[in-house]
C-alpha positions as a printed NumPy array, in Angstrom:
array([[-26.791, -16.825, -15.056],
       [-24.27 , -18.951, -13.207],
       [-21.765, -17.267, -10.904],
       [-18.248, -18.577, -11.539],
       [-15.516, -17.823,  -9.021],
       [-11.963, -18.69 , -10.019],
       [ -8.382, -17.455, -10.286],
       [ -7.044, -16.472, -13.67 ],
       [ -5.19 , -19.172, -15.571],
       [ -2.095, -17.036, -16.222],
       [ -0.847, -13.895, -17.98 ],
       [ -3.051, -14.729, -20.956],
       [ -6.082, -13.732, -18.856],
       [ -4.772, -10.381, -17.656],
       [ -7.122,  -8.543, -20.024],
       [-10.003, -10.35 , -18.349],
       [ -8.738,  -9.502, -14.856],
       [ -8.09 ,  -5.881, -15.826],
       [-11.502,  -5.384, -17.414],
       [-12.536,  -3.48 , -14.283],
       [-10.702,  -0.149, -14.155],
       [ -8.282,   0.712, -11.346],
       [ -4.961,   2.524, -11.323],
       [ -2.985,  -0.615, -10.404],
       [ -3.964,  -2.352, -13.656],
       [ -0.826,  -1.078, -15.403],
       [  1.36 ,  -2.77 , -12.786],
       [ -0.132,  -6.26 , -12.684],
       [  1.8  ,  -7.749, -15.623],
       [  5.164,  -6.585, -14.29 ],
       [  4.228,  -7.772, -10.809],
       [  3.587, -11.264, -12.178],
       [  6.971, -11.279, -13.879],
       [  8.749, -10.005, -10.753],
       [  7.114, -12.552,  -8.431],
       [  5.062,  -9.97 ,  -6.517],
       [  1.832, -11.549,  -7.71 ],
       [  0.797, -15.008,  -8.872],
       [ -2.108, -16.129, -11.07 ],
       [ -3.655, -18.055,  -8.173],
       [ -3.763, -14.784,  -6.187],
       [ -5.81 , -12.998,  -8.887],
       [ -9.489, -13.984,  -8.71 ],
       [-12.546, -13.029, -10.738],
       [-16.287, -13.438, -10.315],
       [-17.908, -14.084, -13.688],
       [-21.475, -14.065, -14.916],
       [-22.021, -14.981, -18.549],
       [-18.275, -14.581, -19.115],
       [-18.215, -11.01 , -17.777],
       [-16.315,  -9.857, -14.705],
       [-18.682,  -8.617, -11.995],
       [-16.029,  -8.469,  -9.249],
       [-12.358,  -9.226,  -8.756],
       [ -9.811,  -9.564,  -5.95 ],
       [ -6.027,  -9.52 ,  -6.119],
       [ -3.294,  -9.993,  -3.56 ],
       [  0.3  ,  -8.68 ,  -3.565],
       [  3.55 ,  -9.466,  -1.753],
       [  7.158,  -8.394,  -1.875],
       [  8.999, -10.36 ,  -4.51 ],
       [  8.947, -14.111,  -3.933],
       [  7.444, -13.974,  -0.436],
       [  5.42 , -17.159,   0.104],
       [  2.206, -15.511,   1.29 ],
       [  0.412, -12.283,   0.369],
       [  1.038,  -9.086,   2.318],
       [ -1.845,  -7.018,   0.941],
       [ -5.246,  -7.352,  -0.652],
       [ -4.674,  -4.327,  -2.863],
       [ -7.192,  -4.959,  -5.649],
       [-10.889,  -5.336,  -4.896],
       [-13.323,  -4.002,  -7.47 ],
       [-16.999,  -4.39 ,  -8.26 ],
       [-18.651,  -3.787, -11.608],
       [-21.299,  -1.147, -12.085],
       [-24.86 ,  -2.288, -12.759],
       [-23.818,  -3.051, -16.324],
       [-20.856,  -5.474, -15.997],
       [-17.599,  -4.525, -17.666],
       [-16.76 ,  -6.322, -20.867],
       [-13.488,  -8.278, -21.08 ],
       [-10.644,  -6.219, -22.471],
       [-11.858,  -2.935, -20.978],
       [ -9.593,   0.063, -20.581],
       [ -7.417,   0.256, -17.48 ],
       [ -6.67 ,   3.436, -15.613],
       [ -3.094,   4.606, -15.949],
       [ -0.612,   5.403, -13.234],
       [  1.523,   3.675, -10.655],
       [  0.573,   3.434,  -7.058],
       [  2.865,   1.569,  -4.709],
       [  4.938,   4.009,  -2.739],
       [  6.713,   4.253,   0.558],
       [  5.66 ,   5.923,   3.75 ],
       [  7.101,   8.697,   5.794],
       [  6.074,  10.503,   8.898],
       [  7.259,  12.342,  11.951],
       [  9.197,   9.99 ,  14.168],
       [  8.955,   6.841,  12.111],
       [  7.769,   5.268,   8.881],
       [  5.991,   2.01 ,   8.297],
       [  4.747,   0.115,   5.296],
       [  1.685,  -1.018,   7.187],
       [  1.904,  -4.463,   5.597],
       [  1.844,  -7.649,   7.671],
       [  4.355, -10.303,   6.671],
       [  2.864, -13.83 ,   6.835],
       [  5.582, -16.438,   6.86 ],
       [  3.656, -19.509,   5.803],
       [  2.109, -20.276,   2.449],
       [ -1.234, -21.954,   1.829],
       [ -0.975, -24.429,  -0.997],
       [ -4.64 , -25.324,  -1.247],
       [ -6.315, -26.021,  -4.541],
       [ -7.393, -23.165,  -6.777],
       [-10.38 , -24.91 ,  -8.295],
       [-13.166, -22.718,  -9.605],
       [-16.409, -22.471,  -7.682],
       [-19.71 , -22.212,  -9.503],
       [-23.124, -21.226,  -8.24 ],
       [-26.367, -20.984, -10.157],
       [-28.199, -17.722,  -9.775],
       [-27.34 , -15.072,  -7.212],
       [-24.856, -15.63 ,  -4.42 ],
       [-26.585, -16.724,  -1.223],
       [-26.023, -13.573,   0.784],
       [-28.49 , -11.396,   2.711],
       [-27.194,  -8.298,   0.943],
       [-28.765,  -9.405,  -2.341],
       [-31.497,  -6.959,  -3.256],
       [-34.275,  -6.829,  -5.833],
       [-37.7  ,  -8.253,  -6.391],
       [-40.438,  -7.867,  -8.967],
       [-38.991,  -5.848, -11.828],
       [-35.489,  -6.257, -10.357],
       [-35.742,  -9.983,  -9.813],
       [-33.553, -10.774, -12.796],
       [-30.829,  -8.347, -11.814],
       [-27.946,  -9.957,  -9.988],
       [-26.446,  -8.037,  -7.104],
       [-22.771,  -7.445,  -7.788],
       [-22.217,  -6.672,  -4.089],
       [-23.396, -10.14 ,  -3.101],
       [-21.239, -11.679,  -5.826],
       [-18.24 ,  -9.673,  -4.592],
       [-18.765, -10.876,  -1.023],
       [-18.953, -14.478,  -2.195],
       [-15.802, -14.005,  -4.265],
       [-13.98 , -12.575,  -1.26 ],
       [-15.072, -15.489,   0.936],
       [-14.044, -18.202,  -1.513],
       [-10.823, -16.584,  -2.715],
       [ -9.617, -15.701,   0.781],
       [-10.032, -19.321,   1.871],
       [ -7.792, -20.389,  -1.017],
       [ -5.176, -17.624,  -0.946],
       [ -4.651, -16.725,   2.718],
       [ -2.79 , -19.199,   4.943],
       [ -5.149, -21.086,   7.22 ],
       [ -5.641, -19.805,  10.77 ],
       [ -4.198, -16.38 ,   9.968],
       [ -5.773, -12.943,   9.843],
       [ -6.366, -11.844,   6.241],
       [ -3.915,  -9.233,   4.949],
       [ -4.999,  -5.629,   5.132],
       [ -6.704,  -3.993,   2.167],
       [ -4.983,  -0.92 ,   0.775],
       [ -6.853,   1.303,  -1.658],
       [ -5.612,   4.36 ,  -3.579],
       [ -8.199,   7.051,  -4.196],
       [ -8.537,  10.626,  -5.427],
       [ -8.562,  13.29 ,  -2.692],
       [-12.324,  13.8  ,  -3.14 ],
       [-13.175,  10.092,  -2.989],
       [-15.963,  10.599,  -0.441],
       [-17.984,  12.45 ,  -3.08 ],
       [-18.137,   9.464,  -5.437],
       [-20.173,   6.324,  -4.81 ],
       [-17.998,   4.257,  -7.151],
       [-15.012,   4.904,  -4.868],
       [-16.912,   4.253,  -1.638],
       [-18.682,   1.093,  -2.792],
       [-15.809,  -1.452,  -2.608],
       [-14.981,  -0.338,   0.925],
       [-18.617,  -0.557,   1.973],
       [-18.7  ,  -4.145,   0.699],
       [-15.505,  -4.971,   2.574],
       [-17.073,  -3.579,   5.737],
       [-19.946,  -6.031,   5.241],
       [-17.28 ,  -8.759,   5.184],
       [-15.874,  -7.598,   8.527],
       [-13.115,  -5.172,   7.508],
       [-12.777,  -1.772,   9.179],
       [-11.009,   1.408,   8.141],
       [ -7.715,   1.466,  10.059],
       [ -6.151,   4.696,   8.801],
       [ -6.372,   7.216,   5.98 ],
       [ -3.114,   8.492,   4.541],
       [ -1.921,  11.277,   2.282],
       [ -0.016,  10.204,  -0.816],
       [  2.522,  12.876,  -1.689],
       [  4.657,  13.674,  -4.687],
       [  7.509,  16.05 ,  -5.493],
       [  8.08 ,  16.763,  -9.198],
       [ 11.187,  18.183, -10.909],
       [  9.259,  21.303, -11.92 ],
       [  9.338,  22.301,  -8.247],
       [ 12.455,  23.852,  -6.681],
       [ 14.797,  21.313,  -5.108],
       [ 14.605,  21.888,  -1.338],
       [ 17.85 ,  23.032,   0.27 ],
       [ 19.005,  21.952,   3.733],
       [ 20.372,  24.474,   6.194],
       [ 23.992,  24.298,   7.313],
       [ 23.102,  23.212,  10.863],
       [ 23.749,  19.554,  10.165],
       [ 26.207,  17.431,   8.271],
       [ 25.101,  14.197,   6.648],
       [ 26.67 ,  10.771,   6.322],
       [ 25.502,   7.207,   5.61 ],
       [ 24.813,   4.951,   8.612],
       [ 27.916,   3.172,   9.849],
       [ 26.069,  -0.168,   9.972],
       [ 22.64 ,  -1.708,  10.445],
       [ 22.901,  -1.535,  14.232],
       [ 23.324,   2.235,  14.191],
       [ 20.29 ,   2.746,  11.988],
       [ 18.151,   0.267,  13.93 ],
       [ 19.135,   2.075,  17.121],
       [ 17.936,   5.393,  15.701],
       [ 14.772,   3.768,  14.35 ],
       [ 14.107,   2.463,  17.86 ],
       [ 14.487,   5.945,  19.318],
       [ 12.146,   7.643,  16.855],
       [  9.342,   5.214,  17.68 ],
       [  9.07 ,   7.016,  21.028],
       [  6.104,   9.338,  20.605],
       [  5.401,   8.36 ,  17.007],
       [  2.183,   9.676,  15.466],
       [  2.032,   6.883,  12.895],
       [ -1.012,   4.656,  13.321],
       [  0.619,   1.454,  12.063],
       [  3.645,   1.91 ,  14.307],
       [  1.53 ,   2.702,  17.349],
       [ -0.479,  -0.433,  16.728],
       [  2.676,  -2.512,  16.361],
       [  4.061,  -1.148,  19.63 ],
       [  1.089,  -2.664,  21.44 ],
       [  2.391,  -6.097,  20.455],
       [  6.18 ,  -5.727,  20.622],
       [  9.009,  -3.548,  21.843],
       [ 10.289,  -0.584,  19.858],
       [ 13.544,  -2.425,  19.17 ],
       [ 11.675,  -5.463,  17.874],
       [  9.556,  -3.258,  15.62 ],
       [ 12.579,  -1.377,  14.268],
       [ 14.556,  -4.567,  13.683],
       [ 11.642,  -6.18 ,  11.868],
       [ 11.11 ,  -3.183,   9.615],
       [ 14.802,  -2.923,   8.794],
       [ 15.081,  -6.558,   7.726],
       [ 11.683,  -6.953,   6.052],
       [ 11.728,  -3.659,   4.18 ],
       [ 14.736,  -1.344,   4.23 ],
       [ 17.555,  -3.791,   3.59 ],
       [ 15.58 ,  -5.259,   0.678],
       [ 15.66 ,  -2.067,  -1.383],
       [ 17.822,  -2.67 ,  -4.433],
       [ 18.93 ,   0.957,  -4.656],
       [ 22.254,   1.852,  -3.009],
       [ 22.18 ,   1.876,   0.75 ],
       [ 24.827,   4.573,   0.717],
       [ 22.034,   6.925,  -0.347],
       [ 20.763,   6.705,   3.228],
       [ 21.664,   9.679,   5.397],
       [ 22.032,  10.403,   9.093],
       [ 21.976,  14.071,  10.087],
       [ 24.497,  14.953,  12.782],
       [ 25.261,  18.058,  14.839],
       [ 28.767,  19.609,  14.898],
       [ 29.344,  17.546,  18.053],
       [ 28.724,  14.364,  16.046],
       [ 25.434,  13.61 ,  17.793],
       [ 22.773,  12.199,  15.407],
       [ 19.446,  14.021,  15.302],
       [ 17.684,  11.775,  12.791],
       [ 17.844,  10.066,   9.414],
       [ 16.245,   9.875,   5.985],
       [ 16.023,   6.852,   3.684],
       [ 15.78 ,   7.765,  -0.034],
       [ 15.186,   4.674,  -2.166],
       [ 13.374,   3.144,  -5.113],
       [ 10.877,   0.416,  -4.274],
       [ 10.556,  -1.063,  -7.766],
       [  7.674,   1.251,  -8.628],
       [  8.738,   4.752,  -7.625],
       [ 11.6  ,   6.745,  -6.12 ],
       [ 10.544,   7.636,  -2.611],
       [ 11.339,   8.892,   0.83 ],
       [ 10.938,   5.485,   2.415],
       [ 11.574,   6.54 ,   5.997],
       [ 12.326,   9.784,   7.807],
       [ 12.584,  10.38 ,  11.519],
       [ 13.9  ,  12.757,  14.179],
       [ 14.892,  11.422,  17.608],
       [ 12.795,  12.757,  20.51 ],
       [ 15.538,  14.924,  22.021],
       [ 15.78 ,  17.003,  18.845],
       [ 12.156,  17.343,  17.752],
       [ 10.569,  20.734,  17.368],
       [ 13.728,  22.363,  15.993],
       [ 13.007,  22.062,  12.292],
       [ 15.568,  19.321,  11.613],
       [ 12.973,  17.286,   9.711],
       [ 13.144,  19.948,   6.983],
       [ 16.911,  19.459,   6.642],
       [ 16.535,  15.679,   6.497],
       [ 13.732,  15.846,   3.941],
       [ 15.614,  18.361,   1.804],
       [ 18.697,  16.143,   1.795],
       [ 16.799,  13.006,   0.809],
       [ 14.797,  14.75 ,  -1.885],
       [ 17.862,  16.495,  -3.333],
       [ 19.722,  13.179,  -3.499],
       [ 16.946,  11.604,  -5.569],
       [ 16.639,  14.736,  -7.729],
       [ 20.369,  14.515,  -8.462],
       [ 19.762,  10.963,  -9.736],
       [ 17.348,  12.474, -12.316],
       [ 14.332,  10.72 , -10.865],
       [ 11.068,  11.717, -12.573],
       [  9.309,  12.176,  -9.219],
       [  9.715,  11.507,  -5.508],
       [  6.852,   9.87 ,  -3.645],
       [  6.032,   9.658,   0.059],
       [  3.064,   9.097,   2.359],
       [  1.966,  10.042,   5.847],
       [ -1.141,   9.64 ,   7.975],
       [ -3.817,  12.303,   7.591],
       [ -3.565,  12.805,  11.348],
       [  0.2  ,  13.377,  11.292],
       [ -0.099,  17.098,  10.671],
       [  3.531,  17.987,  11.547],
       [  4.909,  15.627,   8.915],
       [  2.312,  16.627,   6.338],
       [  3.262,  20.265,   6.871],
       [  6.972,  19.447,   6.461],
       [  6.287,  17.761,   3.125],
       [  4.207,  20.708,   1.963],
       [  6.994,  23.156,   2.813],
       [  9.429,  20.991,   0.829],
       [  7.256,  21.223,  -2.289],
       [  5.381,  17.919,  -2.064],
       [  1.724,  17.949,  -3.123],
       [ -1.07 ,  15.585,  -2.165],
       [ -2.071,  13.701,  -5.307],
       [ -4.071,  10.817,  -3.795],
       [ -5.412,   9.373,  -0.58 ],
       [ -4.729,   5.865,   0.723],
       [ -7.182,   3.883,   2.831],
       [ -5.918,   0.919,   4.863],
       [ -8.561,  -1.521,   6.09 ],
       [ -7.916,  -4.346,   8.543],
       [ -9.835,  -7.362,   9.795]])
């Protein structure tokens, strides 16, 4: 059987692309409409017309280059038939953690406009990971096909001379117990990717009590962008967030905060007057919380306490205020995320009634 590697032709081939199950399948059509995905960013590896592997990239709306490789799937031994059932659910959510929050997504600023011509190869992909001889000689190795797909598609999608975008994968909490969840990441490791961080994906539902802030603080919106960026800069001091710590190796805290404000926070379409700064009776700010909707889910996009006021439980007041604001807007849920290693922030979410419903793995190159 010939291996065909190509992008989909358009929305008419979404059933083909979604023939491998993954929880993001229900979002792909809307992402295409909103400009967060493009057909030439959605690639399939086909044998005899069946999808044996696929790769898909995502960006914020209308950005010229992808920010994430967030779909990478490999068929089981028996390839999935076109038109297969997709898993339900929505996945993209914001992040939150003690001290700072970060999307973890790089933001390439140049687009690669290379051709998207299909590649074809007869027989198995030429990769040392191909296995099988004798009785297995006729069985094509989907892992080798997936590696070849990743190589060819990345060369077409990712701007030349840039590091490929990170891979983000959403998984059940017990993902380590299931080979089908581990396998795509193992293949990516063969291609040179490494696990960067594991995160908790959290959710508050209306069935839970709405958390209530104490009366120690009063809350107001930020006066302007400079005030919020200044507080964001402060909370990066001592952050436990892996993405932020990595970014601080390459730039100053102010540069990091300014970049995150302009690339992420100011782009939320929900009202910016939802944002809250918590202040003491003296008027001194202790921290802030950013409730928002990112186009997929209502979320606590960012929460942080400045170093001088950590360890006093103010994060609970900030989190309660942000969650209550979204609950008052009749949101069906409130999402958030934090690193597995950020135990103080994870504990604060748990006390506020958030439950862990998934894990997130970020892999980098």
